[in-house]
C-alpha positions in Angstrom: 18.8 -33.1 9.8 18.1 -30.3 12.0 19.1 -27.5 10.9 18.9 -24.9 14.4 19.0 -21.2 14.0 17.8 -18.4 17.1 14.5 -18.6 16.7 13.1 -20.4 14.5 13.8 -23.6 12.7 14.9 -24.7 9.0 12.3 -27.0 7.8 14.5 -29.7 5.1 11.7 -30.9 3.3 7.5 -32.5 3.9 7.8 -35.1 5.8 10.8 -33.1 8.6 7.7 -30.7 9.0 5.3 -33.6 9.1 7.4 -34.5 12.0 7.8 -31.8 14.2 4.3 -30.4 13.9 2.0 -33.7 13.4 0.0 -33.7 16.7 -2.9 -36.2 17.3 -4.8 -32.8 19.7 -5.0 -29.4 18.7 -1.9 -27.6 18.0 -0.7 -24.1 16.5 2.5 -23.3 14.7 3.8 -20.2 13.6 5.9 -20.7 9.8 7.4 -18.1 7.3 7.8 -18.6 4.1 10.4 -16.5 1.3 8.2 -14.6 -1.3 11.2 -12.3 -2.2 11.1 -8.7 -1.6 9.1 -9.9 2.3 8.2 -12.8 4.5 4.4 -14.6 4.5 3.8 -15.9 7.3 0.6 -18.6 8.2 -0.4 -20.6 11.1 0.1 -24.0 10.3 -2.6 -27.0 12.0 -0.5 -29.6 13.1 -3.5 -31.6 13.8 -5.4 -31.4 10.5 -2.6 -33.3 8.2 -4.4 -35.2 5.6 -2.7 -37.4 3.1 0.7 -35.0 3.1 -1.6 -31.8 3.2 -2.4 -29.4 6.3 -4.7 -26.5 6.9 -3.5 -23.2 7.8 -4.4 -19.6 9.1 -2.9 -17.2 6.9 -3.8 -13.5 5.0 -4.6 -13.6 1.5 -5.9 -13.0 -1.5 -10.1 -12.5 -0.8 -11.1 -14.9 -3.7 -14.9 -15.0 -2.9 -15.1 -11.6 -4.1 -12.1 -11.4 -6.6 -11.2 -7.8 -6.0 -7.8 -7.6 -6.3 -6.0 -5.9 -2.8 -8.7 -7.0 -0.5 -7.3 -10.0 1.3 -9.2 -12.0 3.5 -7.9 -14.0 7.4 -9.5 -17.6 6.1 -8.4 -21.0 6.6 -6.9 -22.5 3.6 -5.9 -26.4 2.7 -2.5 -27.1 1.4 -0.9 -29.3 -0.7 1.5 -31.4 -1.0 2.6 -29.4 -4.0 2.5 -26.2 -2.1 4.3 -26.9 1.2 6.8 -28.6 -0.5 7.8 -25.4 -3.1 7.3 -23.5 0.2 10.4 -25.8 1.6 12.4 -24.9 -1.9 11.8 -21.6 -1.1 13.2 -22.0 2.6 10.7 -22.3 4.9 10.9 -22.0 8.7 8.8 -22.9 11.8 9.7 -19.6 14.5 10.1 -20.6 18.4 8.3 -18.3 21.0 7.8 -18.6 24.5 4.7 -17.0 24.5 3.0 -19.0 22.3 0.6 -21.2 23.7 1.7 -25.2 24.0 -1.2 -26.7 26.6 -4.7 -27.3 25.6 -6.2 -23.8 27.4 -3.9 -21.6 25.8 -4.7 -23.1 22.6 -8.3 -22.4 23.1 -8.1 -19.2 23.5 -5.9 -18.7 20.3 -8.2 -20.1 18.5 -11.1 -18.3 20.4 -8.8 -14.9 18.8 -8.3 -16.4 15.9 -12.8 -17.0 15.9 -12.9 -13.2 15.9 -11.2 -12.4 13.0 -12.0 -15.0 10.7 -13.0 -13.3 7.3 -11.6 -10.2 8.0 -11.3 -8.3 5.0 -8.3 -5.5 6.4 -5.5 -6.0 5.5 -3.0 -3.0 5.2 1.2 -3.8 4.8 1.6 -1.1 7.8 -0.7 -2.4 10.2 -2.5 -5.4 9.9 -0.5 -7.8 7.7 -0.1 -11.5 7.6 2.3 -11.2 10.4 0.6 -9.0 12.3 -2.9 -11.8 12.7 -0.4 -14.7 13.1 1.1 -12.6 16.2 -1.9 -11.8 17.7 -3.7 -14.8 17.3 -1.2 -16.6 19.3 -0.1 -13.9 22.0 -3.0 -12.3 21.2 -0.2 -8.9 20.6 0.0 -7.9 16.9 3.9 -7.0 16.0 5.3 -7.9 12.6 9.2 -8.2 12.6 9.6 -8.1 9.7 7.9 -4.1 9.0 9.9 -3.6 12.5 12.8 -3.5 11.3 12.3 -2.6 7.3 14.2 0.4 5.7 12.9 3.7 4.0 12.5 2.5 1.0 11.4 -1.2 1.9 7.5 0.8 3.6 7.8 4.1 1.5 6.8 1.2 -1.2 4.9 -0.6 1.8 2.5 3.1 2.1 2.1 3.4 -1.3 0.0 -0.3 -1.7 -1.3 0.8 0.9 -3.0 3.8 -0.8 -3.0 2.4 -4.3 -3.9 -1.5 -4.1 -5.5 -1.9 -0.1 -7.4 0.3 -0.7 -7.9 1.1 -4.2 -11.1 1.2 -4.0 -11.7 4.7 -2.0 -8.9 6.2 -3.2 -10.7 5.5 -6.5 -13.8 7.1 -5.1 -11.8 10.1 -3.5 -10.1 11.2 -6.2 -13.6 11.4 -8.1 -13.7 15.0 -6.2 -13.0 16.2 -9.9 -15.4 14.8 -12.1 -18.0 16.0 -10.0 -16.6 19.7 -10.2 -16.7 19.7 -14.0 -20.7 19.9 -14.5 -20.7 22.4 -12.0 -18.3 24.5 -13.8 -19.3 23.7 -17.7 -22.7 24.9 -16.5 -22.3 28.0 -15.3 -19.3 29.2 -17.4 -21.5 30.7 -19.5 -23.1 32.5 -16.6 -20.0 33.9 -14.7 -18.9 35.1 -18.6 -22.3 37.1 -18.8 -21.6 39.0 -15.3 -18.1 38.7 -16.0 -19.1 41.3 -19.4 -21.7 43.1 -17.1 -18.6 44.0 -14.7 -16.0 45.3 -17.7 -18.6 47.7 -17.8 -19.0 48.6 -14.8 -14.9 49.0 -14.1 -15.5 48.1 -10.6 -12.1 46.6 -8.5 -12.2 42.9 -10.2 -11.5 44.9 -13.7 -9.0 47.4 -12.0 -6.6 44.6 -10.6 -6.8 42.9 -14.1 -5.6 46.0 -15.5 -2.5 46.3 -13.0 -1.8 42.8 -13.3 -1.7 43.1 -17.4 0.1 46.2 -17.3 3.0 44.5 -15.1 2.9 41.5 -16.9 3.1 43.9 -20.3 6.8 45.7 -19.1 8.3 42.7 -17.9 11.3 41.0 -19.5 9.7 38.0 -21.4 8.2 39.3 -24.9 7.0 36.5 -26.7 3.5 35.7 -25.0 3.6 30.9 -25.1 2.4 29.0 -27.7 -0.1 26.6 -25.3 -1.6 30.5 -23.9 -2.1 31.7 -27.1 -3.9 28.4 -28.0 -5.7 28.9 -24.1 -6.8 32.8 -25.0 -8.4 32.1 -28.4 -10.5 28.2 -27.9 -11.3 31.1 -24.9 -12.7 33.5 -27.3 -14.9 31.1 -28.8 -15.7 29.3 -26.1 -17.5 32.8 -24.1 -18.5 34.2 -27.3 -16.3 37.1 -28.0 -15.7 38.7 -31.0 -12.4 38.1 -33.2 -12.1 42.3 -33.8 -11.4 43.0 -29.6 -8.4 41.1 -30.7 -7.1 43.8 -32.5 -7.5 45.7 -28.8 -5.0 43.9 -27.1 -5.1 45.9 -23.3 -9.2 45.7 -23.1 -9.3 41.3 -24.5 -6.3 40.5 -22.5 -7.8 42.5 -19.3 -11.3 40.5 -20.0 -9.3 37.5 -20.2 -7.7 38.1 -17.3 -11.0 38.5 -15.5 -12.7 35.7 -16.6 -9.3 33.4 -15.5 -9.8 35.7 -11.7 -13.8 34.8 -11.4 -13.7 30.9 -12.8 -10.3 30.3 -11.4 -12.2 30.8 -8.1 -15.3 29.1 -9.0 -13.3 26.1 -9.7 -10.8 25.6 -6.4 -14.2 26.8 -4.6 -15.9 23.6 -6.1 -13.1 21.3 -6.5 -12.2 22.0 -2.5 -15.9 21.3 -1.8 -15.9 18.1 -3.6 -12.8 16.9 -1.8 -13.6 17.8 1.2 -17.4 16.0 1.4 -15.0 12.7 -0.3 -12.4 12.6 2.1 -14.8 11.7 5.1 -13.9 8.8 4.0 -10.8 8.5 5.3 -12.8 9.6 9.0 -14.5 6.2 9.3 -11.3 4.5 8.4 -9.7 6.5 11.0 -12.5 5.3 12.9 -12.2 1.8 11.7 -8.3 1.4 13.2 -9.5 3.5 17.2 -12.0 0.0 17.2 -8.7 -2.0 15.9 -6.5 -0.8 18.8 -9.2 -1.0 21.4 -9.3 -4.9 20.4 -5.7 -4.7 20.8 -5.6 -5.5 17.3 -3.3 -3.2 16.4 -0.5 -1.5 18.9 -0.9 2.1 20.0 2.3 3.2 17.7 0.7 1.4 15.2 -2.3 4.3 16.1 -0.5 7.2 16.0 1.3 6.3 13.0 -1.8 5.6 10.6 -3.6 8.3 12.6 -1.5 11.8 11.0 -0.7 9.2 8.1 -4.4 9.4 6.7 -4.9 12.7 8.3 -2.1 14.1 6.1 -3.1 12.5 3.4 -5.9 14.0 3.4 -5.5 16.8 3.2 -2.9 16.6 0.8 -5.0 15.2 -1.6 -7.5 18.2 -1.3 -5.2 20.7 -2.2 -3.6 18.1 -4.8 -7.6 18.1 -6.6 -7.5 22.0 -5.8 -3.8 22.1 -8.0 -5.4 19.5 -10.7 -8.9 21.7 -11.4 -6.6 24.8 -12.0 -4.0 23.8 -13.9 -6.4 22.2 -15.7 -8.3 25.1 -16.7 -5.2 27.2 -16.9 -3.6 24.6 -19.6 -7.0 23.1 -21.7 -9.7 25.1 -23.2 -12.1 21.9 -22.5 -13.7 23.0 -19.0 -14.4 18.8 -18.9 -11.8 17.4 -19.7 -8.6 19.4 -18.1 -10.4 19.8 -13.9 -11.7 16.5 -14.4 -7.7 14.3 -15.7 -5.9 16.1 -14.0 -8.3 17.4 -10.7 -8.2 13.4 -10.3 -4.6 13.0 -11.3 -3.9 15.5 -8.4 -5.7 13.9 -5.4 -4.2 10.7 -6.2 -0.7 11.4 -6.7 -1.2 14.7 -3.9 -2.4 11.7 -1.3 0.5 9.1 -2.0 2.8 11.4 -1.0 1.6 13.1 2.1 0.2 9.3 2.9 4.1 8.2 2.2 6.2 11.7 3.7 4.3 11.3 7.1 4.7 8.2 7.4 8.7 8.5 6.5 8.9 11.5 9.3 7.0 10.0 11.3 9.3 6.3 11.7 12.3 9.4 11.9 11.3 10.9 14.7 10.8 7.8 16.5 14.2 6.8 15.2 15.3 10.1 16.2 
């Protein structure tokens, strides 16, 4: 018996599906199946039934490239067992008056599909399986499940876009901090020499450092943290500072402070420079989204949301790289491992937070 709901028909068994969709002429049917946290959408080609198996169009894992997250729009034959498994998970035929019914409309829909066949631009928030299906059938990209998703599902979707759908780009951008480290390592001794010369000249930097040390020594904190002691000892050995200078606390501490100042500025400068250079990859993705909007593959609100997300994430990631490299410099004695690891993690973490936060703010503004 046919189970009816508004706008969709629940499939009870395989024969029921064959009866409703099988056709001698070209036909395209919108099907939806539950996958737990989300619904998967695909187009069943009613004229492609063969021995209780049927060909479908959908976004699926790109098995040809074997790359995680790079979904591909393709035709695929679903076996009898796969169709039965979908029916057990609640399979629906979506009914919409805007879907093609006559041969001319179906030919137009098929032309849209041919224009996107083999596409590998899957994004949970902008170009998911439902977006693909509705665009092919109507010419307008829509995703009801994304539009109705709450804050946590949207945050999860934005996170998947950054960490999985764009994992290679995210990885490359995060490598900005790794490029910083060789330069710091190569120039650290040169900086130390310059600092010693500036100490002898007692220029503005050293005087500023002395004032800083005096303020530090007058603060209520009387116990130096263990990690700072370890850092100072490692820093002393690395830059060839004589052991006897430790007995001259003022001189030693203000020398360390000046080295903090100069190497810290260099760390920030290099990390910011390289992160900005690598962030041009983000501009390329923005250009691609703009082209998608012109072609009608995404709607204007979706394009604006992605634009804001990526611009904010780009700025946050640059700041995260700078902060991570600086923390790596301050809390580790290695100019290679510290800035590299913390700068890399800072880039990815701040990119993720920036993307999710920006998406949530845009959604909140629209709802408000």
